[in-house]
N, C-alpha and C positions, 0 to 999 in steps of 0.2 A: 780059790774057792769057785764053785758052780752055783749061778740063782738062777730060778727061773721065775719070770716077772711076767703078771699080768696085769697090764693097765685098760683100765674102761673107763670112758667119758662119754656119758648121755647129754645131751641138749633135747629138750622139748619147748615146744612153740605153740601159743594158744590159738594162733592162726597160721595158716600157710605161709611159709617165707621161702626166699630166693637165696640160696647160701652164695655168698662171693667166695672167690678163690680163696682156699685157706692154706696155709703153712706149719706143717706139722714139724716136731722137734721131739719125736717118741721113739727114735731108732737108736741105740746105745754107739757110744762111739768104738770104734777099734784103733788102739796106739799101744805105745809101749807098754799100758799100765793094766790093759784088759782086751780082750778078743771076743768079740760077737759071735757066737758059734752058730745062733739060728736066730731068725727074725720072721714074724708073722704079722700083716697087717689087715684088719677087717673095718671096711667103711659102711655103711648104710646113712641115707640111699646110697645105690650103686654110683659110683661118680663117670662123671662122663670122659675126664681122664687123670691118670695119676701119673707124676714124673717125680723120677728120685734124682734128687739133686743134690747140691754141696751149697749150704748158704756163703754168705762174704766173708765168713770167719772160717770158713770150711767144715763145720760141722754135717752131718750129713741130714736130710731134710725131705721132705715129700710137700709137693707143689698138687693140689687139691681142687680141680674143675666139674661144678656141677650144671645141669640143665633142669629146668624146670621147678617147681615148687614143692616144699614138703615140711612136715610136722614136727620132724625128728632128724637128728645128726647123731649117729652113734658111732665112736671110733674104740676098737679094741687093739692093743699092740701087745703081740705074746713074744717074748725075747729071753733068750738061752745066753748067758754072759758067763765069763771066766775071767776073772780077777786076779792081778799077779803079785799085788804089792803086799807084801807080809811084813816089811819093815821100811817106814817111809822115810827112813834117815839114814838110807845106805846109797852115800854120794860123799864126795868131797869138795867143797868148794873151792873155786880158782882163787887166787890171791884177792882179785879184785873185787871177789863178792866176800870177803870173809868179815869187812866190817862196814859199817853206816857211815858216811852214805855209799852206796854202793856205786862203781864208776862204771858202768855197760860201754864196751870197746863202740866205736863209732860205726863200725858194720852193722851193729845192732840197735843202735839209739833209735833210726827211722821207724824201722820195724816194731821196736816195743812203744813209740810214741803214743799211739791211741791207749795204752794201759798206764799212763802216767799222766799227772797233772802237776800244774805248776803253785798253785795255793790250796789250803786246807782252811776249812772253817775252825775258828780257835779252839773248840771245845775238842773237834778230831786231833786238830796237833797236840793240845795238852795230853791227851791219851797216848798218842806215839810218841810223844819224847817222854812221857813216863816209861813206857815200855822200853825204849832205848837206853834209858838210862839203868834202868833195873838191869839190863843186857848187857852193860858194860860198852854198848855201841857194838856190839858183835851183831851178824844177820841173822845166824840160827837160831841162838836165843833170845834174841827180840822179838820173832816170829812166834817162840811159845810162850814167851812172856805176854805179847798182844793176845795171844787167841785164850790164854788163861783169864787177862784183866776182863775183857769182853762175855767171856762164860760166867764169871763171878759175879760183875756188875749188871748185866743186861740178864733180865728175867724171861725166860722164853715163855711167849705169846702164841696160839695157835690163831693164824690168822690166814684162811684161805684164799680171800682175794684180794687184788690190787698189786701194783709194782711196789720195791722196796720203796721203805719209806727214806729220808733225806737222813744220813747218818747222824746229825746235829739232833733230828727229832727221836732217833733211837735214844740218843743218850740223854736226852731231857725227859723222856717218857721212863728210863729205865726200864724198858721192856720191848721184846720185838718179837718176830718170828725168826727162822733160820734165815729168812732172805734179808731182812732187816739188818740182822748180825753180820752176814756176810757182805752187805755192802759196807758196813762199817769197817770192817777188818780190811777191806779193799782200799777205803778213802785212808786211814790210819797208813798202811804201806805206801801209799803213793806220798803221802805227807811229807815221808823219810825218804822218797827218791826211788822206791821200788815199783817195778812193772806186777801190776795185779789185776785178773779177772775174775769173772763171777761163772761160776759153775752150776748147771741145773743137773738133778740125776735122782738117785735113789739111795736110803740109807738101810741097809738090812741091821737090826738091832731088835730083839724081842723084848728089852727091858727099856728101849727109850721112849719118852715121852713124845715124841715125834712119831713113834709107829710106821705101819706101811702107808708111804704116803710118798709124793714128789719131796725133794731135799732139796735143800743148796747151801754152796761153801765157795770158798775162796781160792786163788791159785796165785801163785807168785812164780816169778820168773827169777832162778837164780843159775848163775854160769857156774858149772861143773854138775848142776842138778836139774837143770830144764825147770819146767813148769810143774811146781809142788802145791799139794793142797792142803788146807787147812780151815777145820769145822769149828767157830766158835760157839756155836748153840752146844756143842759136846765140849768144847777144849782140848780137843784131839788133833793130831796131823792125821789125813787121809790114809788109809790103807784099805786093804782087800775088801771089809764091810762094806765100799761105797761104788757105785757103778754111775758111770758119766753119760749124760745125753746130750750135753752141748755145754760151749764156754765161747762168754763172747767179752768186750769191755763194758759192755751197757746189757743191765738185766734185762731189758726189753727186747735186746734182740734173740733171745733164746726162751721166751715164752713158750711151751709145748705147744698150744693151738692159737695161731693169729689168724685173723679173721673177722670179718663181718656175716650180717644177712640182711637183705631188703627186704621192710615191709612197712606198713604205714602205723599198724596196732598190735603187733604181737609181743607178749610177754615171752620171756625165755626161763626155764626152769633147767638147771644144771645137777647133777649126778656124778659122783665119780668113785671108783674101787680101786685100789691096788694090791694087788697081792705078789709078796717078795718071800720066795722061798731057797735056802740051800739044797741042791740035789746032788745026787751021783749020775744018776740017769734020768733024760728029760720026759717028760708024760707024751701022750697022744696028742696033745694039744699044739705041741710045735715040732713033734718029731718027723 
Protein backbone atom coordinates (compact mmCIF):
# COMPACT_ATOMS: atom_id res chain seq x y z
CA UNK A 1 0.00 0.00 0.00
CA UNK A 2 1.04 3.60 -0.57
CA UNK A 3 0.32 6.24 2.05
CA UNK A 4 0.52 10.00 2.02
CA UNK A 5 1.30 11.37 5.49
CA UNK A 6 1.14 14.97 6.67
CA UNK A 7 2.46 15.45 10.22
CA UNK A 8 2.25 18.97 11.66
CA UNK A 9 3.62 20.05 15.05
CA UNK A 10 3.23 23.64 16.28
CA UNK A 11 4.83 25.01 19.44
CA UNK A 12 3.87 28.51 20.59
CA UNK A 13 5.57 30.45 23.42
CA UNK A 14 4.19 33.20 25.64
CA UNK A 15 7.51 35.09 25.42
CA UNK A 16 10.42 34.95 22.97
CA UNK A 17 12.63 31.88 23.46
CA UNK A 18 15.89 30.59 22.04
CA UNK A 19 15.52 27.13 20.52
CA UNK A 20 18.36 24.80 21.39
CA UNK A 21 19.45 22.12 18.91
CA UNK A 22 16.48 19.94 17.94
CA UNK A 23 16.68 16.29 16.87
CA UNK A 24 13.76 15.10 14.71
CA UNK A 25 12.62 11.52 14.04
CA UNK A 26 9.93 12.26 11.47
CA UNK A 27 11.41 10.77 8.30
CA UNK A 28 10.05 7.24 7.66
CA UNK A 29 12.48 4.38 7.37
CA UNK A 30 13.41 2.62 4.15
CA UNK A 31 14.03 -1.08 4.82
CA UNK A 32 12.87 -4.53 3.74
CA UNK A 33 9.29 -3.76 4.79
CA UNK A 34 8.70 -0.26 3.43
CA UNK A 35 10.13 2.29 0.99
CA UNK A 36 10.14 6.05 1.41
CA UNK A 37 9.26 7.37 -2.03
CA UNK A 38 9.15 11.11 -1.29
CA UNK A 39 9.78 13.34 1.70
CA UNK A 40 9.67 17.06 2.44
CA UNK A 41 10.36 18.90 5.68
CA UNK A 42 9.22 22.46 6.44
CA UNK A 43 10.58 24.32 9.48
CA UNK A 44 9.72 27.78 10.86
CA UNK A 45 11.51 29.91 11.88
CA UNK A 46 14.11 29.34 9.19
CA UNK A 47 16.93 27.26 10.69
CA UNK A 48 20.54 28.38 10.65
CA UNK A 49 21.48 24.82 9.68
CA UNK A 50 19.77 21.47 9.01
CA UNK A 51 21.83 18.28 8.93
CA UNK A 52 20.35 15.00 7.76
CA UNK A 53 21.96 12.16 9.65
CA UNK A 54 21.48 8.74 11.23
CA UNK A 55 21.13 8.36 14.98
CA UNK A 56 22.97 5.81 17.12
CA UNK A 57 20.40 3.11 16.23
CA UNK A 58 20.68 3.82 12.50
CA UNK A 59 17.37 5.68 12.19
CA UNK A 60 17.09 8.64 9.78
CA UNK A 61 17.11 11.90 11.70
CA UNK A 62 17.54 15.65 11.29
CA UNK A 63 19.63 17.88 13.54
CA UNK A 64 18.41 21.49 13.45
CA UNK A 65 20.16 24.63 14.73
CA UNK A 66 18.63 28.10 15.10
CA UNK A 67 19.78 31.67 15.59
CA UNK A 68 17.89 34.43 17.39
CA UNK A 69 14.69 34.29 19.44
CA UNK A 70 11.21 33.23 18.38
CA UNK A 71 7.66 32.88 19.71
CA UNK A 72 6.80 29.84 17.58
CA UNK A 73 8.29 26.60 16.27
CA UNK A 74 6.52 24.92 13.37
CA UNK A 75 7.39 21.52 11.91
CA UNK A 76 5.61 19.99 8.93
CA UNK A 77 6.72 16.64 7.54
CA UNK A 78 5.22 15.35 4.30
CA UNK A 79 5.88 11.71 3.36
CA UNK A 80 4.92 9.26 0.64
CA UNK A 81 5.59 5.69 1.79
CA UNK A 82 5.02 2.28 0.23
CA UNK A 83 4.54 -0.59 2.69
CA UNK A 84 5.16 -4.18 1.60
CA UNK A 85 4.36 -6.57 4.45
CA UNK A 86 1.04 -8.10 3.45
CA UNK A 87 1.70 -11.33 5.36
CA UNK A 88 3.52 -10.80 8.69
CA UNK A 89 4.16 -14.55 9.05
CA UNK A 90 5.97 -15.28 5.77
CA UNK A 91 9.09 -16.76 7.33
CA UNK A 92 10.61 -20.03 8.53
CA UNK A 93 12.37 -19.87 11.87
CA UNK A 94 15.73 -21.51 12.31
CA UNK A 95 15.81 -24.49 14.62
CA UNK A 96 17.40 -22.59 17.52
CA UNK A 97 14.52 -20.05 17.43
CA UNK A 98 11.58 -22.47 17.32
CA UNK A 99 11.25 -22.90 21.11
CA UNK A 100 11.84 -20.89 24.26
CA UNK A 101 14.31 -19.99 25.51
CA UNK A 102 15.73 -18.89 22.15
CA UNK A 103 19.46 -19.50 21.78
CA UNK A 104 20.99 -16.75 19.68
CA UNK A 105 24.34 -17.67 18.08
CA UNK A 106 27.49 -16.23 19.62
CA UNK A 107 28.02 -13.88 16.68
CA UNK A 108 24.68 -12.17 17.40
CA UNK A 109 24.74 -12.13 21.19
CA UNK A 110 26.79 -8.94 21.59
CA UNK A 111 24.82 -7.14 18.88
CA UNK A 112 21.49 -8.03 20.51
CA UNK A 113 22.62 -7.50 24.10
CA UNK A 114 21.15 -3.94 24.38
CA UNK A 115 17.75 -5.39 23.43
CA UNK A 116 17.75 -8.00 26.20
CA UNK A 117 17.70 -8.01 30.00
CA UNK A 118 18.59 -10.40 32.78
CA UNK A 119 15.81 -9.68 35.30
CA UNK A 120 12.13 -8.79 35.03
CA UNK A 121 9.61 -7.45 37.52
CA UNK A 122 7.62 -10.38 39.01
CA UNK A 123 4.36 -9.09 37.49
CA UNK A 124 5.98 -8.95 34.07
CA UNK A 125 7.52 -12.41 34.47
CA UNK A 126 4.11 -13.84 35.43
CA UNK A 127 2.51 -12.63 32.18
CA UNK A 128 5.47 -13.81 30.12
CA UNK A 129 5.40 -17.28 31.65
CA UNK A 130 1.63 -17.53 31.26
CA UNK A 131 1.92 -16.75 27.55
CA UNK A 132 4.81 -19.20 27.17
CA UNK A 133 2.83 -21.98 28.87
CA UNK A 134 -0.23 -21.32 26.73
CA UNK A 135 2.00 -21.52 23.65
CA UNK A 136 3.68 -24.76 24.72
CA UNK A 137 7.01 -22.90 24.89
CA UNK A 138 6.91 -22.36 21.11
CA UNK A 139 8.29 -18.98 20.02
CA UNK A 140 5.84 -17.80 17.35
CA UNK A 141 2.74 -18.92 19.27
CA UNK A 142 4.20 -17.25 22.38
CA UNK A 143 4.37 -13.90 20.61
CA UNK A 144 0.78 -14.17 19.40
CA UNK A 145 -0.48 -15.26 22.83
CA UNK A 146 1.41 -12.46 24.57
CA UNK A 147 0.06 -9.87 22.16
CA UNK A 148 -3.48 -11.13 22.76
CA UNK A 149 -3.13 -11.28 26.57
CA UNK A 150 -1.97 -7.66 26.79
CA UNK A 151 -4.64 -6.52 24.34
CA UNK A 152 -7.39 -8.22 26.35
CA UNK A 153 -6.21 -7.20 29.83
CA UNK A 154 -4.94 -3.65 29.30
CA UNK A 155 -7.57 -1.06 28.43
CA UNK A 156 -6.42 1.45 25.82
CA UNK A 157 -5.98 4.95 27.27
CA UNK A 158 -5.18 7.94 25.07
CA UNK A 159 -2.23 9.66 26.73
CA UNK A 160 -0.54 12.29 24.59
CA UNK A 161 2.37 13.34 26.78
CA UNK A 162 5.13 11.64 28.72
CA UNK A 163 7.44 8.68 28.27
CA UNK A 164 6.00 5.15 28.50
CA UNK A 165 5.07 3.91 31.95
CA UNK A 166 7.12 1.23 33.61
CA UNK A 167 5.60 -2.15 32.60
CA UNK A 168 4.59 -2.98 36.17
CA UNK A 169 2.60 0.29 36.38
CA UNK A 170 0.72 -0.57 33.19
CA UNK A 171 -0.14 -3.96 34.69
CA UNK A 172 -1.29 -2.38 37.97
CA UNK A 173 -3.39 0.28 36.21
CA UNK A 174 -4.82 -2.27 33.78
CA UNK A 175 -4.74 0.51 31.19
CA UNK A 176 -2.23 2.38 29.10
CA UNK A 177 -1.39 4.06 25.84
CA UNK A 178 0.00 2.24 22.82
CA UNK A 179 3.54 3.07 23.97
CA UNK A 180 2.83 1.73 27.47
CA UNK A 181 1.55 -1.55 26.05
CA UNK A 182 4.49 -1.75 23.64
CA UNK A 183 6.97 -1.40 26.49
CA UNK A 184 5.12 -4.08 28.48
CA UNK A 185 5.30 -6.43 25.49
CA UNK A 186 9.03 -5.74 25.16
CA UNK A 187 9.64 -6.44 28.86
CA UNK A 188 7.75 -9.75 28.63
CA UNK A 189 9.76 -10.81 25.57
CA UNK A 190 13.03 -9.93 27.29
CA UNK A 191 11.91 -11.90 30.36
CA UNK A 192 12.05 -15.10 28.28
CA UNK A 193 15.33 -14.22 26.55
CA UNK A 194 14.05 -12.64 23.34
CA UNK A 195 15.65 -9.49 21.93
CA UNK A 196 13.00 -6.77 21.57
CA UNK A 197 12.85 -3.08 20.74
CA UNK A 198 10.46 -0.12 20.65
CA UNK A 199 9.20 1.33 17.36
CA UNK A 200 7.56 4.69 16.72
CA UNK A 201 5.50 5.28 13.60
CA UNK A 202 1.98 5.52 12.21
CA UNK A 203 -0.99 3.18 11.91
CA UNK A 204 -3.63 3.60 9.24
CA UNK A 205 -6.96 2.25 10.43
CA UNK A 206 -10.11 4.33 10.03
CA UNK A 207 -11.97 2.22 12.62
CA UNK A 208 -9.25 2.31 15.31
CA UNK A 209 -9.62 4.05 18.65
CA UNK A 210 -6.13 5.39 18.03
CA UNK A 211 -7.14 7.27 14.89
CA UNK A 212 -4.65 9.29 12.87
CA UNK A 213 -1.78 9.94 15.21
CA UNK A 214 1.66 8.78 16.10
CA UNK A 215 1.63 5.15 17.14
CA UNK A 216 4.02 2.75 18.88
CA UNK A 217 4.58 -1.00 18.83
CA UNK A 218 7.18 -3.66 19.58
CA UNK A 219 9.62 -5.59 17.42
CA UNK A 220 11.26 -8.92 18.24
CA UNK A 221 14.36 -10.41 16.61
CA UNK A 222 13.92 -13.97 15.34
CA UNK A 223 16.54 -15.89 13.39
CA UNK A 224 15.03 -16.70 10.03
CA UNK A 225 12.60 -13.80 10.24
CA UNK A 226 14.65 -10.79 11.33
CA UNK A 227 12.86 -8.04 13.24
CA UNK A 228 9.11 -8.72 13.38
CA UNK A 229 6.54 -6.33 14.83
CA UNK A 230 3.64 -6.87 17.22
CA UNK A 231 1.08 -4.32 18.35
CA UNK A 232 -0.54 -5.26 21.68
CA UNK A 233 -2.83 -2.23 21.52
CA UNK A 234 -4.63 -3.91 18.59
CA UNK A 235 -3.62 -7.49 19.36
CA UNK A 236 -2.15 -7.93 15.88
CA UNK A 237 1.16 -8.59 14.15
CA UNK A 238 2.53 -5.69 12.13
CA UNK A 239 1.47 -5.66 8.47
CA UNK A 240 1.19 -3.19 5.59
CA UNK A 241 -1.02 -0.80 7.60
CA UNK A 242 1.96 0.27 9.75
CA UNK A 243 4.57 2.87 8.77
CA UNK A 244 7.82 2.90 10.79
CA UNK A 245 9.69 6.07 11.74
CA UNK A 246 12.36 4.88 14.17
CA UNK A 247 13.29 1.96 16.43
CA UNK A 248 15.58 1.62 19.45
CA UNK A 249 16.09 -0.40 22.61
CA UNK A 250 14.91 2.59 24.69
CA UNK A 251 11.77 4.56 23.69
CA UNK A 252 13.35 7.82 24.85
CA UNK A 253 15.76 7.58 21.91
CA UNK A 254 13.02 7.74 19.25
CA UNK A 255 10.89 10.63 20.48
CA UNK A 256 9.71 12.54 17.37
CA UNK A 257 11.17 15.85 18.60
CA UNK A 258 14.04 15.91 21.10
CA UNK A 259 15.18 19.35 22.23
CA UNK A 260 14.64 22.23 24.63
CA UNK A 261 14.35 26.00 24.60
CA UNK A 262 15.99 28.71 26.63
CA UNK A 263 13.86 31.28 28.47
CA UNK A 264 13.36 32.73 31.94
CA UNK A 265 9.58 32.71 32.02
CA UNK A 266 8.01 31.52 28.75
CA UNK A 267 5.11 29.05 28.80
CA UNK A 268 4.74 26.73 25.81
CA UNK A 269 1.57 25.57 24.07
CA UNK A 270 1.62 22.58 21.74
CA UNK A 271 -0.72 21.49 18.95
CA UNK A 272 -0.35 18.64 16.48
CA UNK A 273 -2.18 17.19 13.53
CA UNK A 274 -1.56 13.94 11.66
CA UNK A 275 -3.21 12.99 8.39
CA UNK A 276 -2.71 9.51 6.90
CA UNK A 277 -4.43 8.34 3.74
CA UNK A 278 -3.87 5.58 1.19
CA UNK A 279 -3.31 6.98 -2.31
CA UNK A 280 -2.67 5.85 -5.86
CA UNK A 281 -1.03 9.13 -6.88
CA UNK A 282 0.74 11.70 -4.64
CA UNK A 283 -0.82 15.13 -4.22
CA UNK A 284 0.96 18.35 -5.16
CA UNK A 285 2.08 18.74 -1.53
CA UNK A 286 4.86 16.22 -1.96
CA UNK A 287 4.90 15.58 -5.71
